VOTI-177154 format. One record per residue: residue in three letters; x, y, z of N, C-alpha, C in turn. Coordinates in pm, whole numbers, plus 50000, padded with zeros to 5 digits. Each point is the difference from the previous one (the first is absolute). Layout:
N
{r 'Ala' {X Y Z} {X Y Z} {X Y Z}} ...
This chain:
112
{r 'Met' {50099 47679 50737} {49904 50105 49976} {49897 49949 49899}} {r 'Ser' {49881 50042 50020} {49891 49962 49912} {50011 50071 49866}} {r 'Asp' {49958 49933 49894} {50000 50067 49871} {49861 50052 49966}} {r 'Arg' {49911 49998 50099} {49867 50057 49981} {50008 50151 50013}} {r 'Phe' {49907 50069 49938} {49995 50146 50012} {49856 50043 49996}} {r 'Tyr' {49959 50072 50103} {49862 50045 50006} {49994 50148 50031}} {r 'Val' {49912 50069 49936} {49964 50136 50036} {49857 49988 50044}} {r 'Gly' {49977 50018 50129} {49868 49973 50053} {49972 49852 49984}} {r 'Lys' {49896 49965 49929} {49967 49859 49980} {50011 49961 49854}} {r 'Lys' {50073 50078 49921} {50013 49969 49858} {50103 49891 49977}} {r 'Ala' {49971 49915 49906} {50094 49896 49960} {50105 50059 49907}} {r 'Pro' {50118 49940 49992} {50107 50054 49914} {49958 50022 49855}} {r 'Ala' {49918 49913 49946} {49959 50015 49860} {49917 50126 49980}} {r 'Asp' {49930 50045 50104} {49915 50119 49990} {50074 50127 50039}} {r 'Leu' {50123 49988 50040} {50073 50110 50058} {50076 50088 49902}} {r 'Ala' {50046 49947 49892} {50093 50070 49911} {49960 50144 49969}} {r 'Asp' {49874 50025 49972} {49957 50135 49965} {49992 50092 50120}} {r 'Asp' {49992 49946 50121} {49980 50081 50120} {50126 50020 50083}} {r 'Leu' {50108 49930 49970} {50119 50005 50084} {50058 50140 50010}} {r 'Glu' {50021 50065 49888} {50059 50134 50003} {49911 50096 50078}} {r 'Glu' {49871 49995 49979} {49907 50086 50073} {50005 49970 50150}} {r 'Trp' {50005 49871 50036} {50005 49962 50141} {50124 50058 50067}} {r 'Ile' {50115 49991 49933} {50124 50052 50056} {49993 50152 50012}} {r 'Thr' {49961 50069 49894} {49999 50147 50004} {49900 50054 50100}} {r 'Asp' {49893 49928 50027} {49903 50043 50101} {50058 49997 50140}} {r 'Arg' {50107 49926 50021} {50059 49986 50133} {50122 50089 50021}} {r 'Ile' {50038 50077 49900} {50114 50091 50012} {49947 50139 50031}} {r 'Pro' {50046 50059 50111} {49951 50133 50037} {50039 50106 49897}} {r 'Pro' {49919 50105 49987} {50035 50107 49906} {50131 50069 50042}} {r 'Val' {50064 50064 49905} {50125 50071 50025} {49972 50116 50095}} {r 'Ser' {50083 50013 50104} {49989 50113 50093} {50050 50126 49933}} {r 'Gly' {49936 50111 50026} {50040 50128 49941} {50143 50036 50033}} {r 'Gly' {50074 50043 49901} {50138 50045 50019} {50104 49891 49998}} {r 'Leu' {49960 49873 49991} {50097 49890 49996} {50077 50005 49868}} {r 'Arg' {50130 49981 50007} {50086 50003 49881} {50013 49860 49940}} {r 'Cys' {50030 49994 49871} {50017 49873 49929} {50101 49912 50072}} {r 'Glu' {49963 49874 50019} {50086 49905 50072} {50075 49905 49907}} {r 'Ser' {49982 50016 49871} {50061 49908 49905} {50152 50016 49995}} {r 'Asp' {50070 49887 50001} {50145 50002 49984} {50040 50038 49858}} {r 'Phe' {49905 49991 49909} {50028 50024 49859} {49952 50136 49952}} {r 'Cys' {49957 50085 50092} {49952 50132 49962} {50113 50076 49932}} {r 'Asn' {49977 50040 49875} {50107 50065 49925} {50014 50148 50033}} {r 'Gly' {49906 50053 50073} {50014 50137 50048} {49985 50107 49895}} {r 'Gln' {49934 49972 49890} {49983 50102 49898} {49929 50124 50055}} {r 'Asp' {49913 49980 50096} {49924 50112 50055} {50060 50052 50130}} {r 'Trp' {50117 49956 50034} {50057 50037 50128} {50043 50146 50007}} {r 'Asn' {50013 50067 49890} {50053 50136 50002} {49897 50105 50040}} {r 'Asp' {49876 49960 50028} {49896 50097 50037} {50007 50041 50147}} {r 'Glu' {50037 49909 50087} {50000 50029 50142} {50134 49959 50061}} {r 'Phe' {50045 50081 50097} {50129 49975 50065} {49983 50011 50151}} {r 'Asp' {50081 49924 50074} {49997 50014 50146} {50088 50117 50040}} {r 'Glu' {50013 50023 50131} {50075 50118 50047} {50149 49993 49967}} {r 'Asp' {50050 49880 49968} {50141 49986 49960} {50020 50013 49849}} {r 'Gly' {49893 50020 49927} {50010 50011 49855} {49995 49868 49926}} {r 'Thr' {49971 49892 50071} {49990 49869 49937} {49861 49984 49937}} {r 'Ala' {49998 49954 49876} {49872 49981 49931} {49918 49893 50071}} {r 'Leu' {49871 50027 50017} {49910 49905 50064} {49937 49909 49895}} {r 'Arg' {49972 49877 50040} {49930 49906 49911} {49860 50052 49974}} {r 'Pro' {49939 49959 49889} {49863 50042 49971} {49903 49943 50105}} {r 'Ile' {49885 50062 50011} {49895 49954 50091} {49946 49866 49950}} {r 'Ala' {49980 49906 50092} {49940 49871 49965} {49850 50021 49974}} {r 'Thr' {49951 49937 49896} {49860 50015 49963} {49927 49867 49986}} {r 'Thr' {50075 49891 49995} {49941 49868 49978} {50088 49895 50068}} {r 'Phe' {49977 49875 49971} {50081 49894 50057} {50022 49891 49896}} {r 'Val' {50102 49920 50024} {50024 49877 49924} {50012 49890 50104}} {r 'Tyr' {49971 49876 49959} {50016 49889 50093} {50067 49885 49929}} {r 'Arg' {50056 49910 50081} {50074 49886 49947} {49998 49888 50103}} {r 'Ile' {50031 49880 49955} {50019 49888 50090} {50144 50005 50047}} {r 'Asp' {50021 50004 50130} {50133 50007 50057} {50010 49890 50106}} {r 'Asp' {50061 49889 49962} {50010 49883 50086} {49859 49951 50033}} {r 'Lys' {49957 50010 50121} {49867 49952 50039} {49907 50116 50033}} {r 'His' {50023 50115 49936} {49922 50119 50027} {49951 50062 49869}} {r 'Ile' {49893 50075 50009} {49959 50090 49893} {50043 50137 50048}} {r 'Cys' {50100 50059 49937} {50057 50127 50042} {49953 50112 49908}} {r 'Tyr' {49972 50115 50060} {49967 50116 49919} {50091 50116 50037}} {r 'Thr' {50024 50086 49901} {50086 50116 50013} {49929 50118 49937}} {r 'Tyr' {50003 50115 50067} {49938 50121 49947} {50098 50068 49903}} {r 'Val' {49951 50035 49882} {50087 50053 49896} {49936 50122 49931}} {r 'Cys' {50084 50074 49927} {49953 50113 49920} {49935 49948 49871}} {r 'Asp' {49939 50090 49925} {49934 49960 49875} {50096 49933 49903}} {r 'Asp' {50121 50058 49982} {50097 49942 49906} {50036 49857 50038}} {r 'Cys' {50027 49976 50127} {50037 49865 50044} {49881 49905 49991}} {r 'Gly' {49882 50051 50026} {49880 49917 49989} {49975 49955 49858}} {r 'Glu' {50026 50088 49903} {49980 49965 49859} {50105 49902 49951}} {r 'Arg' {50121 50006 50055} {50108 49913 49956} {49999 49863 50067}} {r 'Ala' {49923 49986 50107} {50001 49874 50076} {49934 49888 49920}} {r 'Ser' {50067 49888 49994} {49942 49885 49933} {49972 49887 50098}} {r 'Asp' {50040 50021 50127} {49983 49892 50098} {49872 50012 50080}} {r 'Ser' {49913 50095 49965} {49879 50018 50080} {49887 49909 49956}} {r 'Tyr' {50016 49928 49891} {49896 49909 49954} {50038 49858 50038}} {r 'Ile' {49910 49934 50069} {50027 49863 50043} {49904 49910 49925}} {r 'Ala' {50052 49926 49903} {49915 49915 49918} {49993 49857 50051}} {r 'Asp' {50102 49956 50071} {50007 49861 50045} {49940 49988 50140}} {r 'Val' {49876 49953 50008} {49931 49990 50127} {50074 49909 50098}} {r 'Asp' {50063 49895 49950} {50071 49908 50087} {50121 50063 50068}} {r 'Ala' {50050 50111 49947} {50118 50065 50056} {49965 50092 50117}} {r 'Val' {49874 50026 50022} {49961 50092 50106} {50019 49933 50135}} {r 'Pro' {50071 50065 50093} {50023 49940 50132} {49869 49981 50075}} {r 'Thr' {49992 49891 50072} {49879 49970 50076} {50035 49967 50145}} {r 'Thr' {49899 50008 50083} {50013 49957 50138} {49996 49847 50002}} {r 'Ser' {50022 49941 50115} {49998 49853 50010} {49862 49943 49969}} {r 'Ser' {49896 50081 50015} {49865 49952 49969} {49958 50029 49857}} {r 'Gly' {50091 50058 49919} {49972 50020 49857} {49944 50136 49964}} {r 'Tyr' {49993 50093 50093} {49950 50134 49968} {50117 50090 49962}} {r 'Ala' {49973 50095 49913} {50105 50093 49956} {50053 50081 50117}} {r 'Val' {50131 50024 49999} {50058 50088 50103} {49964 50144 49966}} {r 'Thr' {49988 50080 50101} {49968 50142 49982} {50124 50073 49951}} {r 'Pro' {49986 50090 49901} {50117 50076 49953} {50062 50081 50113}} {r 'Lys' {50132 50016 49995} {50069 50083 50100} {50091 50100 49930}} {r 'His' {50025 50110 50068} {50082 50108 49945} {50146 49958 50006}} {r 'Cys' {50065 49999 49886} {50142 49963 49991} {50072 50110 49925}} {r 'Ser' {50030 50109 50067} {50066 50111 49930} {50146 49971 49977}} 
């Protein structure tokens, strides 16, 4: 695999400030009514809504977090609490970003 990384025609040295913006621009907005997908959701707000069986529902997802997962950029829709606690959504190491065989960044994919 190539260790080159390009967003459009930018060279890696010019990319650092634009990487996070490039990734977030490619993640679709949260669909209305979607519940938090985080495995770490502590459920502090779960007592507001219940399903027909009386089980507390997860909070509504309002944002997303993303991470490098093997050779993918994965994103997960999360509630405000989980979004604030996430530390893996910042990617500082440009060389760690997965690329195609021609050196372009892979498109983020939903990994709930």
